[in-house]
C-alpha positions in Angstrom: -2.8 46.0 95.3 -3.0 44.7 98.9 0.6 45.6 99.6 -0.1 49.3 98.8 -1.6 51.9 101.1 -4.8 53.5 99.9 -2.9 56.5 98.6 -0.4 54.4 96.8 -3.1 52.3 95.3 -4.7 55.5 94.1 -1.5 56.7 92.5 -0.8 53.5 90.5 -4.5 53.1 89.7 -4.9 56.5 88.0 -1.6 56.3 86.1 -3.1 54.4 83.2 -6.3 56.3 83.2 -4.6 59.7 83.0 -2.2 58.3 80.2 -5.1 57.1 78.1 -7.1 60.3 78.8 -4.3 62.4 77.4 -4.0 60.1 74.3 -7.7 60.2 73.6 -8.1 63.9 74.1 -5.4 64.4 71.4 -7.1 61.9 69.1 -10.4 63.6 69.6 -8.8 66.9 68.7 -7.6 65.3 65.4 -10.9 63.5 64.7 -13.8 65.3 66.6 -16.5 63.2 64.9 -15.1 59.8 66.0 -17.7 58.3 68.5 -15.2 55.8 69.9 -12.9 58.6 71.0 -15.8 60.4 72.7 -16.8 57.3 74.6 -13.2 56.7 75.6 -12.9 60.2 77.1 -16.1 59.8 79.0 -14.9 56.5 80.3 -11.6 57.6 81.7 -12.8 60.9 83.2 -15.4 58.8 85.0 -12.8 56.3 86.2 -10.7 59.2 87.6 -13.7 60.6 89.4 -14.5 57.1 90.8 -10.9 56.7 92.0 -10.9 60.1 93.8 -14.2 59.2 95.5 -12.8 55.9 96.7 -9.7 57.7 98.2 -11.9 60.2 99.8 -13.8 57.5 101.7 -10.5 56.5 103.3 -9.6 60.1 104.4 -9.1 59.2 108.0 -5.9 57.5 106.9 -4.7 60.5 105.0 -2.7 63.5 106.2 -4.5 66.9 106.5 -2.7 68.4 103.5 -3.5 65.3 101.4 -7.2 65.6 102.3 -7.2 69.1 101.1 -5.7 67.9 97.8 -8.3 65.2 97.5 -11.1 67.7 97.9 -9.7 69.8 95.2 -9.2 66.8 92.9 -12.7 65.7 93.5 -14.2 69.0 92.3 -11.9 68.9 89.3 -12.8 65.4 88.4 -16.5 66.0 88.8 -16.4 69.0 86.4 -14.2 67.0 84.0 -16.5 64.0 83.9 -19.6 66.2 83.4 -17.9 68.2 80.6 -16.8 64.9 78.8 -20.5 64.0 78.5 -21.3 67.3 76.8 -18.4 67.4 74.3 -20.3 65.7 71.5 -23.0 68.3 71.5 -20.5 71.3 71.1 -19.9 73.0 67.8 -16.3 72.7 66.6 -14.9 76.0 68.0 -16.5 75.4 71.4 -15.4 71.8 71.4 -11.7 72.8 70.7 -11.8 75.2 73.7 -13.3 72.5 75.9 -10.6 70.0 74.8 -8.0 72.5 75.8 -9.5 72.8 79.2 -9.7 69.1 79.7 -6.1 68.7 78.7 -5.0 71.3 81.1 -7.1 69.8 83.8 -5.6 66.3 83.2 -2.1 67.8 83.5 -3.1 69.6 86.7 -4.6 66.3 88.1 -1.3 64.4 87.4 0.8 67.3 89.0 -1.5 67.3 92.1 -1.1 63.6 92.6 2.7 63.9 92.3 2.8 66.6 95.1 0.9 64.2 97.4 4.2 62.2 97.9 5.6 65.0 100.0 3.6 64.7 103.2 5.4 67.7 104.7 4.5 70.1 101.9 1.5 72.4 101.9 -0.8 71.5 99.1 -1.2 74.3 96.5 -4.7 74.0 95.2 -5.3 77.4 93.6 -4.6 76.3 90.0 -6.9 73.3 90.5 -9.7 75.6 91.7 -9.1 77.9 88.7 -9.3 75.0 86.2 -12.4 73.6 87.9 -14.1 77.0 87.5 -13.0 77.0 83.8 -14.6 73.6 83.2 -17.7 74.6 85.0 -17.9 77.7 82.8 -18.1 75.5 79.7 -21.0 73.6 81.4 -22.8 76.8 82.2 -22.4 78.4 78.8 -25.2 77.9 76.2 -24.3 75.8 73.2 -22.7 78.0 70.5 -24.5 78.4 67.2 -23.3 76.2 64.3 -20.4 77.9 62.6 -20.0 78.7 59.0 -20.0 75.5 57.1 -16.9 76.5 55.1 -15.0 76.1 58.3 -13.1 72.8 58.3 -14.6 70.7 61.1 -12.9 67.5 60.7 -9.2 67.0 60.0 -8.7 65.2 56.7 -6.8 61.9 57.1 -4.7 61.0 54.1 -3.2 57.9 55.4 -3.8 54.5 53.9 -6.0 52.8 56.5 -5.6 49.1 57.2 -6.9 46.4 59.4 -5.3 46.1 62.8 -5.7 46.1 66.6 -5.5 49.7 67.7 -4.3 49.6 71.3 -3.9 53.1 72.6 -0.9 52.0 74.7 0.9 51.1 71.4 1.6 54.8 71.0 3.9 54.7 74.0 5.6 51.4 73.0 6.3 51.6 69.2 8.8 53.6 67.2 7.1 56.8 66.0 10.1 58.4 64.3 10.1 56.4 61.1 10.1 58.4 57.9 6.9 59.3 56.0 5.0 62.3 54.8 4.5 64.9 57.5 0.9 65.4 56.7 0.0 61.8 57.4 -1.7 61.3 60.7 0.0 58.5 62.6 -3.1 56.6 63.9 -5.1 53.5 62.9 -8.4 55.4 63.3 -10.3 52.5 64.8 -9.5 49.9 62.1 -9.8 47.1 64.7 -13.4 48.2 65.7 -14.5 46.8 62.4 -13.4 43.4 63.3 -16.0 42.9 65.9 -18.7 45.5 65.4 -21.4 46.0 62.7 -21.1 49.2 60.7 -24.2 50.7 62.2 -22.3 51.2 65.4 -20.1 53.7 63.6 -22.8 56.3 62.8 -22.0 59.7 64.2 -23.4 60.0 67.8 -26.7 61.9 68.2 -26.1 65.5 68.9 -22.7 65.8 67.2 -22.7 68.9 64.9 -21.9 68.1 61.4 -21.9 70.1 58.1 -23.9 68.4 55.3 -23.4 71.1 52.7 -22.9 74.8 52.2 -25.7 77.4 53.0 -28.0 78.3 50.1 -28.3 74.8 48.7 -31.9 73.9 49.0 -32.9 70.6 50.6 -34.6 69.4 47.4 -31.3 69.9 45.5 -29.4 67.8 48.0 -32.1 65.2 47.8 -31.9 65.3 44.0 -28.2 64.7 44.0 -28.6 61.9 46.5 -31.0 60.2 44.1 -28.7 60.7 41.2 -25.7 59.4 43.2 -27.3 56.1 44.1 -26.6 54.6 40.7 -23.0 55.9 40.5 -21.4 56.0 43.9 -20.9 52.3 44.7 -18.1 51.7 42.2 -16.3 54.7 43.8 -16.8 53.3 47.3 -15.5 49.9 46.2 -12.4 51.4 44.7 -11.6 53.6 47.7 -12.2 50.6 50.1 -9.7 48.5 48.3 -7.2 51.3 48.0 -7.4 51.9 51.8 -6.5 48.3 52.3 -3.4 48.9 50.1 -4.7 46.9 47.2 -4.8 48.3 43.6 -6.2 46.9 40.3 -6.6 48.7 37.0 -10.1 47.2 36.6 -11.3 49.0 39.8 -9.9 52.3 38.6 -11.5 51.9 35.1 -14.9 51.4 36.9 -14.4 54.3 39.2 -13.3 57.0 36.8 -16.6 57.3 34.7 -18.7 57.3 37.9 -16.7 60.3 39.3 -17.1 62.1 36.0 -20.9 61.5 35.8 -21.4 62.7 39.5 -19.3 65.8 38.8 -21.4 66.6 35.7 -24.6 65.9 37.7 -23.5 68.2 40.5 -22.7 71.0 38.0 -26.1 70.6 36.2 -28.0 71.3 39.4 -25.6 74.1 40.6 -24.1 72.2 43.5 -20.9 74.1 43.1 -19.0 73.2 46.3 -19.6 69.6 45.7 -18.7 69.9 42.0 -15.3 71.4 43.0 -14.5 68.5 45.3 -15.5 65.9 42.7 -13.4 67.7 40.2 -10.4 67.4 42.5 -10.9 63.7 42.7 -11.4 63.4 39.0 -8.1 65.2 38.3 -6.2 62.8 40.4 -7.8 59.7 38.8 -7.3 61.0 35.3 -3.7 62.1 35.6 -1.6 61.0 32.6 2.1 60.4 33.0 4.6 58.5 31.0 5.9 56.6 33.9 5.1 52.9 34.5 2.2 51.8 36.7 4.5 51.4 39.8 5.5 55.1 39.7 2.4 56.4 38.2 0.2 54.7 40.8 2.6 54.7 43.7 2.1 55.6 47.4 1.9 59.4 46.8 -0.8 59.0 44.2 -2.8 56.7 46.5 -2.5 59.4 49.2 -3.8 62.1 46.9 -6.8 60.0 45.9 -7.6 59.2 49.6 -7.2 62.8 50.6 -9.6 63.9 47.8 -12.1 61.3 48.8 -11.8 62.1 52.5 -12.8 65.7 51.6 -16.0 64.3 50.0 -16.8 62.1 52.9 -16.4 65.1 55.3 -18.5 67.4 53.1 -21.4 65.0 52.2 -21.2 62.0 54.5 -24.7 60.9 53.8 -23.7 60.0 50.2 -20.0 59.3 50.4 -19.2 57.9 53.9 -17.7 54.4 53.8 -18.2 52.3 57.0 -15.1 50.4 58.2 -14.8 47.1 56.4 -14.6 43.8 58.4 -11.0 42.9 59.2 -9.3 39.6 59.3 -7.5 37.7 62.0 -4.5 37.5 59.8 -4.3 41.4 59.5 -4.4 41.7 63.3 -1.5 39.2 63.7 0.5 40.9 61.0 0.1 44.4 62.4 1.1 43.1 65.9 4.1 41.3 64.5 5.3 44.4 62.6 5.0 46.6 65.8 7.4 44.2 67.5 10.2 45.0 65.0 12.7 47.6 66.0 12.4 50.6 63.9 8.8 50.0 62.8 6.1 52.4 63.7 2.6 53.2 62.5 3.9 55.2 59.6 6.1 52.3 58.4 3.1 50.0 58.7 1.1 52.4 56.6 3.8 52.3 53.9 3.7 48.5 53.8 0.0 48.3 53.6 -0.1 51.0 51.0 2.2 48.8 48.9 -0.3 46.0 49.1 1.6 43.9 51.7 -1.2 43.2 54.1 -0.8 39.4 54.2 1.7 37.2 56.0 2.5 35.5 52.7 3.7 38.8 51.2 6.7 38.7 53.5 7.5 35.0 53.0 7.2 34.9 49.2 9.1 38.1 48.4 12.7 39.2 48.9 13.5 41.9 51.4 15.0 44.0 48.7 11.6 43.9 46.7 9.7 44.8 49.9 12.0 47.7 50.6 11.6 49.0 47.0 7.8 48.7 47.0 7.2 50.3 50.3 10.0 52.9 50.3 11.8 51.6 53.4 15.4 50.6 54.1 16.5 47.1 53.1 17.9 46.4 56.6 14.4 47.1 58.0 12.7 44.9 55.5 15.1 42.1 56.5 14.2 42.5 60.2 10.5 42.5 59.3 10.9 39.2 57.3 13.0 37.6 60.0 10.3 38.4 62.6 7.5 37.0 60.5 9.5 33.9 59.6 10.3 33.3 63.3 6.6 33.5 64.2 5.6 31.1 61.5 8.2 28.6 62.5 7.2 28.8 66.2 3.6 28.4 65.3 4.3 25.2 63.5 6.6 23.6 66.2 4.9 24.6 69.4 3.4 21.8 71.5 1.7 23.9 74.1 -2.1 24.0 73.9 -3.6 27.4 73.2 -5.3 27.9 76.6 -2.2 26.9 78.5 0.0 29.2 76.5 -2.5 32.1 77.1 -2.4 31.2 80.9 1.3 31.6 80.9 1.2 34.9 79.1 -1.5 36.2 81.5 0.7 35.3 84.5 3.6 37.2 82.7 1.4 40.2 82.1 0.5 40.3 85.8 4.2 40.3 86.7 4.8 43.1 84.2 1.9 45.1 85.6 3.3 44.8 89.1 6.7 45.9 88.0 5.2 48.9 86.2 3.3 49.8 89.4 6.4 49.5 91.5 8.3 51.8 89.1 5.4 54.2 89.1 5.6 54.5 92.9 9.3 55.0 92.8 8.9 57.8 90.4 6.2 59.3 92.6 8.2 59.2 95.7 11.3 60.6 94.0 9.2 63.2 92.1 11.3 62.8 89.0 10.7 61.0 85.6 11.9 57.4 85.7 13.6 55.6 82.8 12.7 52.4 84.7 9.0 53.2 84.3 9.3 53.7 80.6 11.2 50.3 80.3 8.4 48.6 82.3 5.7 50.1 80.2 7.3 48.9 77.0 7.9 45.4 78.5 4.2 45.2 79.6 3.1 46.2 76.1 5.3 43.6 74.4 3.6 40.9 76.5 0.3 42.4 75.5 1.2 42.0 71.9 1.9 38.4 72.4 -1.4 38.0 74.2 -3.2 39.7 71.3 -1.8 37.1 68.9 -2.8 34.2 71.2 -6.3 35.6 71.4 -6.6 35.7 67.6 -5.3 32.2 67.3 -8.0 31.1 69.9 -10.6 33.0 67.9 -11.4 35.3 70.8 -11.8 38.6 68.8 -14.7 39.7 71.1 -12.3 39.6 74.1 -9.7 41.6 72.1 -12.3 44.3 71.6 -13.4 44.2 75.2 -9.9 44.9 76.6 -8.6 47.2 73.9 -9.5 50.4 75.6 -9.3 49.2 79.1 -6.5 49.8 81.7 -4.3 46.9 82.5 -5.9 45.8 85.8 -9.2 45.4 83.9 -7.5 43.6 81.1 -5.9 41.1 83.4 -9.2 40.4 85.2 -11.0 39.8 81.9 -8.2 37.5 80.6 -8.2 35.5 83.8 -11.9 34.9 83.4 -11.4 33.8 79.8 -8.5 31.4 80.7 -10.6 29.9 83.5 -13.5 29.4 81.0 -11.2 27.9 78.3 -9.5 25.4 80.7 -12.9 24.2 81.9 -14.0 23.5 78.3 -13.3 20.0 77.2 
């Protein structure tokens, strides 16, 4: 950073923050009750505000037109950071409008930064002022009343969730065009959070509006159903938990079916009609009767229908049906990271593989690529590349002579070089005011190095560090990794 001017340092410093802010605003739009996404939006709006304030303190070294732009950015960043803190307390309709405003403000912020490269150009700040006023309008407006509870307030995710390291920068580095059902949301939904955090940390944040049931159902009826459900819901949760991992066993299904039937009958007996309809939907999927064999009858599409029906129950009555994230394994993190390194594999392909039960490394060493392709519904050539990558990793792990801390040190130095190359490409794009293919290449190379670091951290049993850096920008990741390497090298 010493070789950059204060303005150049500002440009490369906010690049990752604006990138992550855009990603998390979109994720929050899809999953408005996810507390991790709320925290990420707050963090990155605050980082942008801090960066603008630091640049403003060096305004004597800025041109007059740049100083005018900085003042406009400061007002916009202040309004954005304040609004981010309020998002969790908004009702769904109000929150959607606020997210639209923050998304537009982020785009405007990026465009304003780009115009600062032309020192001879008069800065146009009218749009920035308009967006600032819009964000301030959200802050001044009273909270809206809770909407009709029949309104869908949380997008139902039908994907098979699996253990993995959800790095937001992965979205920009992996293939996202692999085939899968269009209605499957391509995100890991915080699976890695379960690796290092107790489930209590995943309760919805205080102040988040949520629908517990429909109007007209007395509290005593809801409590009565909760009491009844206590003896029946655990087999259902156990079955869904295993299904989300991609596993399937007839014994779990046989235990789950009567529990769903009993809960549906209980909800009907106390006139809990909306809940009864949702349980009936799940029951219908579980009790389907076809002539096909188990592989077709209980295939990927069936699993998705079951998970969709249960997600509807979780959304409608979370106090009874919510399943906290299950602890993940180091092997799952390694496997997910290796899969991302294979050309043609994106999040949707990984979901296919996990839905087919291939969530362990041995699944790819003990089976033929043709069998994997058939089970997961992917091309055989892709299955062959996956097996080759995992085989290469296992061979390298057995033959390497370099100690873990020394190997991590080398990877951190490589990441520092990749980060510098990315910053240089960012500045070149900024000065030229055109999108740069070199910048995209540098971003992907940086992330590929990060994937190798993720595996090294798992092998060194540093899952806490993996969690610490997961949502951080790369300058912060590098500092944290350098601290870790220094500690490991001092340890006998």
